N, C-alpha and C positions, 0 to 999 in steps of 0.2 A: 437213656433213648439220647442222640446228639438230634438237637434242635438245629432249627435255621440262625437264631441268633448264636448259638454255644460253636457252630461251625466258623460263623464270620468273626467272632471275637477271637477263636484259635488262630483264624488266618491273620488277625491283625497282631497277636501276639508272636506269630512264625520268624519275623523278621522281615517278612515281604514288604515292599513299599505299597503293594495296594491289597485292599479288601475286596473279592470278588464276587459281587452280589450273586446270587441265584439267577437273575435275571439277565446274566451276563454280561456285565458291565462292572467297571471299578469303582470304588472310593478310594480318595489318597487314604491312607493311613498314617496316622500321626505320631511320631515325627518320622519322615523320611529315613531310610539306612544312611548312617553316617552322621545324622545330624544328632545334638545333644539335645534331650528334652529340657527345656528351660523351666517346666512345672512339675518335674520330677521331686516328689516328695514334698511337692505343695499342698495345698487345700485350696478348693473353691470356696469362696465365701458367697457368691450369690451371681447375678446378672444386673446389667446397666440398663432400664428400660431406655426404648429410644422417645425421642422426644416428637411433639406435634402428633403424636399417632394415638387419639382416643381409644379409649377401651373398646371393644368390640366381643361378643361372645364368637367363640373360635369351636368349631368341629361341634357345633350345636346346630340340627337342622332347625331353620326359622323361616316365617311366612309360608305361604302356599303359592304353587300353581307359579306365574310370572314373576311372581315377587318373593319367591322362595329361594334360601340363599343355604350355602355352608362355606364357612371358609376354613381353608388348612391352615393349622398352627406351624408354621415354617421354623418355630422357634425351639422345636422341641428335637431336630432332626439330629441323626447320630451317628456315624460311620458303623457302629455294631448293628445299628437296626436294619440294613439294608436301605438302599433307595426306593424301593416300593412304597406308595401311601397305601396304608388297609382301606380297604374300599369303605370303612363306615368314617372316613376321615378325607376322603376324596372330595376335591370341591364341588360344590352343586351352583350353577347359575339360575338356574329355570329348574324348579320342580315339578312333579309329573301332572297333568290334568285332571280334575275330577272327573272328566268326560273319558280320559281313554278306555279306549276298546278292551276287551278281554284278550291279554295276550296269547291265548291257547288259540284264538281264531285270528291270528294275525296274518296278513297276506302282504307281500310286496310286491307292488304290481310294476312291472319293467317294459317300458319301452312305449306304452301308450301316450296317447295325446293329455295333457292335464291342463284342469283349468288354474290361473293364478290369482284370482280375485283376492285370495286371502294375502299372497306373497307380495303384491303390485297395489301403489299407492294409488288412489281415486282416478280415473281416467286412463289409466296406463294400458295398454296391450300387449300380452307378449307374442314376439314374432316367433312361432315356434318351427322347426324345420318338419319335413314330410314325414309320415310313419316309418315304422322300423319292419322288417319284415318278419318277426314274428313274438308280437305282443302277448304277453304270459304274464302267470301270478305266480309266486312262489310261497310256499307255506313256512310259516317260521319253523316249524319241525325240520324240514328238509335245509335249513340253514344250519340249524344247528350241530346237525348229521356232519356237517361238511366243514364245520370250524376245525381250526387247528391254532396253535400258538404263535402268535404275532410277536410277540417281544415286548420290553418294557418302553414305553415312550411317555414323552411330558405332554400334558396341557396344559395352556395357560388361557385364559380369558383374554381378549382383547382389551377390557373394562377393566384391569386389575389395576387395584389402586390403593394408594397409602392409606387412605380410609377403614379400608377391609385389610391391613396390616400384610398388604399384596398375598393375601390368602385363597385368591382364584389361582392358584398353582398348584398342580399336582402330578403325580406319577404312578401310571396304571400298568400291570403285566395283562396284555391284551389276549382274547382268543376270539378269532372270526374267521371270515374268508374274503379275501382278497377282490377289489373290487372287479379288476380285469376277468376275473374267473364268474362273476356275476354278469358282468356287460356280454361275455360271451353267449349266452342263454339268450339274446335278444340282438340280431344282425342289424345297423343301422342303416340308412342308405346314405350316398354321398352327402346331401344336404343337412344332414343331422350332424353337426360338427362338433356340439357341445354336450357336457350333459349335468342335468337337473337334477341334484337331490332333494328331496322334500320330506318333511317329518309332519308328522298329527301335529296340529297347532291351533285346536279348539279349545277355549277354556270358560270353566262356569263364573269364573268372577275378573272385572275387568281391573286391569292392572293400573299401578300407581306409577310405575318405574319402565313399563318395556310397553311394546306392542307386538300383537300376535305377528308371527310370519318365521317360520320353519324352514327356510332353504338356500341353495347355494348354489349356483353354475361354475361348473369346470371345464379346461380340456378334459378331454382323455391323456394327454401327453402329461398333463398335469397331475393327474390320480395315480399314474402309475410311477411318474418319478418319485414322489412321495412316498409309494408304499401304501396306499390307503386301503381301509379294508373295512368291510360291515362287522360290527364287533357285537359278539352275541355274549362274551364272558368278560370279567373284569378280575383280575386277581386268583383266577382258578375257579369263580363261581358265577353261575348267571348274573346276568347285569339286573341291577336294581331299578325300579320304575324310575326315579330320581336320578337314576345314570343312564336313562335312554332306551331301556327295556322295552320291549325285547329283542328290537335289533336301533343301533346306532352305528354313523359314520364316524371313522378317525382317519385323520389325515397326520400321519405326524410330521411336525415340523410347522404346521400352520395353526393360527389362532383357534380358539375353540368355538367360536361364532359360526366356522365350516364345519364344524364336526358335529352334524345335525342330530338330534335325538330323534328315538320315536321314528326311525326312517319307514315311510310306506308308499314309497315312489318313485320311481327312477325311470327319467323321461329323456329321450335325445331331442335336443333342439337345434335351432339354426345358429348360424353364424352371428345377424343380428339379433340374437334374443336379447329382450332388455333385461338390466337387473333389477333383480328381487329387492323386495322391500327392506330385507336382511341385510344385504350386501349393502343398500345404502344408508341405512341405518349403522353400519359397522364402518362404513369408507373413512372416515376421519381417526378412528381407532386402529384401522389397518393401513393407515398414512398413504391413502389414495390421493390421487391429484384432484381435489374437489370431490363432486360425486357424481361419477361417469355415468350416463344414460344408458348405456350399453355394457353388460357382461363382459364384453372382450375388450373393452375399456378399463378393465380392473387387473391392477397387477397381483400378482397372487401374496394372499395375506399371510407371508410367513412369520414367524417369530425371529425378531432380531439377537444378535450375541446381547447376552445382557449378563447382567453378575450385581449381588448386593449382599451385606451383611446381614445374617437372620437371627445372629445372638452376640452379645459384648459378655463375654465371662470374667469376672474378678477375683483374683488371686493372691492366696500370700504366700510367698515364696523364699524361704529364708529369712522371713523378717521382714520381708518387702513386697508391697504393691506391685503386681502385674496384669494386665490384661490380655484376653485372648479373643481375638474378632472371629466368629466362624461363620460363613457364609456359602455361597451356591453360584455356580456358573451355570449359563444354558443358554439355549437357541445358538442361531445361525447354522451355516450350512457343513462346517468346518471348525476341527478342535481348535482352540485357543492356546498358544504356546508360551505367550507371556501375558499373564495377569498382572495389574499394578493397582496400588492404592496411594489414598493419602488422606488426612486428615482436616485439614484447612487448605483454603484458597491459596495461601501463600508458603504453603510446602511443594516440595517437588514429589512428584510419583517415583514409589519406590515397587519393587517387585513381589508380589504377596508370596511371605514363607513356602507355603506348603499346600503348592498346588499343580495337578497334573490332570490333563484332560487327553483322554483318549477319544472321546468323541462326545460331539454337540449334543444328541440325544440320549439319554432324557438328561441328567444333569451331573455335575459336580461338586461336591463339598470340599472347601478351600480353609484353612484356618492361616491367620496371621498374628504374630507375637507383637504386644504395643506397648512400650512405657512411656506416656505421655510425660513432659516435662514438667508440666504445670496444672492445676486446677484449672476448668472453664470449659466451656463447649465447642465440640467438635462434629465435625459433617465430613461423614466417611464415605468417600467416592471411590468405584473403581471404572478402569480404563484399561481395554482391550492393546495393545501393544502390537502384537504379533499374531494374526496377522491382521494387516491394516485394513480395516473394514469402517465403514458408515453405520453405525448404530445410534439410531436417533434417538431412544429412548435413553441409552447409557450415555451418551455423550451430553444430553440436556439437562442430565442431573435427575431424571425421572426417577429412579431409585436410591440416590443419595438419602441416607438416615443418619440422624444426628442422636448424640449424647451429650448428656451433661455430667463430668469428671469431677468428682469432689474430692478427692484421694488418691494421692499418688507416692 
């Protein structure tokens, strides 16, 4: 029987430059047509660890509720595996509350007023718009029956950091309902200019790392442009509790803090609605100018163009030591045409050897062949040359990773 893995490997061996994943996007096949494979006949000796990145448990759920985490191991990514992260390895920023109601009786309230006491800081008042024409509740089973494939999309936590091996980053193949279709169930009056998406946010235990709050305010235009949807499935299976079951928001191209889990209410609010506590908590990490008081003053929390190495392979080829850098590129609003790499500040950037990005979402695997001239410490840094865009994290060295080379 043909399997997903065998079909993708067949595509890799067919001479095509790209391996087409079942989710509908390509991974760069290595090497590209017409290029010699410098590792042909060689033997991989192992990998080189990244420096200043302490050990962390990867792909194992840890902690509970607001302190619960699971970090995806990006170092094992292979073109032959396809680009989608298996559900059990998909990152988790917050695990399900012990108080989460029975999913079978879940209701999504649409259009009614909502109290923001848990989402707002002490003393804040939400300035809500007028009521909608048809407040109603949708049962979870009705949502599941109308769910359809929504494609593969990347999700990254705005707090994705080196201490977590940048493991708060994954790709899923989602199923759900486009948000505009949901909003059509309730007609908003003109005063209701924005959409507040809220999720269940009560917990049995006080958190050491986070504060309760699961809500974000968007314009309808932002949700429509991003292709936002309410997800009920991940990788062809019903959502797991820790991934937001029974229903979560997915906003493609936006940081995970906007992708509200356990969605239980969608409310139309006025133009001057105040920012929720979650928006304020993530203001710095989503690169806002200060901490705006009003939701309308927040810039879209979109994921910038980014790239980083995920693995450095050490090879023996014809009696010589060679290295191959394997990495990913993601984010932004348009594909990168030229991705560059360097290994120390005094070096010039050069184009990455094997890189071809068709779309910016979800991510693109790339490799670069490297023969360092001498042993030493090297800082691997990527840069986008074309298109010319500002990418604060990439340009500031946020994703730089260093290695110690002992043999050349």
